[in-house]
C-alpha positions, -999 to +999 in steps of 0.1 A: -796-322-375-781-312-341-749-325-328-745-328-290-711-326-274-706-345-242-682-324-222-661-341-195-646-326-164-616-342-147-618-346-109-591-326-092-585-354-067-585-386-086-584-373-122-614-394-133-635-380-160-670-369-150-699-354-169-700-316-171-722-303-144-716-332-120-716-322-084-695-351-071-670-374-087-685-407-098-653-424-090-641-411-056-672-392-044-654-359-037-672-326-045-661-313-079-687-285-085-674-250-080-700-227-063-711-197-084-701-174-055-666-187-056-664-182-094-677-146-089-651-140-062-624-153-084-635-131-113-635-101-090-600-108-077-588-113-113-602-078-122-586-063-091-553-079-100-554-064-135-563-030-121-533-032-097-510-042-125-521-013-146-516+011-116-482-003-109-472+001-146-483+038-145-465+043-112-433+028-126-436+051-157-439+081-134-409+071-114-388+066-145-399+100-158-389+116-124-356+098-124-348+110-160-356+146-151-334+143-120-304+130-141-308+157-167-303+185-141 
């Protein structure tokens, strides 16, 4: 026995529910599909943001260490 789940996606413009994988909203006709290239670009930007956050955290740690050394002199 297999159960099938019908996923719904809300239109960003009119909030109507549409079948997952729909390219346009059945209610308002606006494009609701997100191009794969846009998703890939978003994922790349999210990775870059995380890398920059890590780099900033390391830099702040280095600055704090330098400041502590300067105060102890």
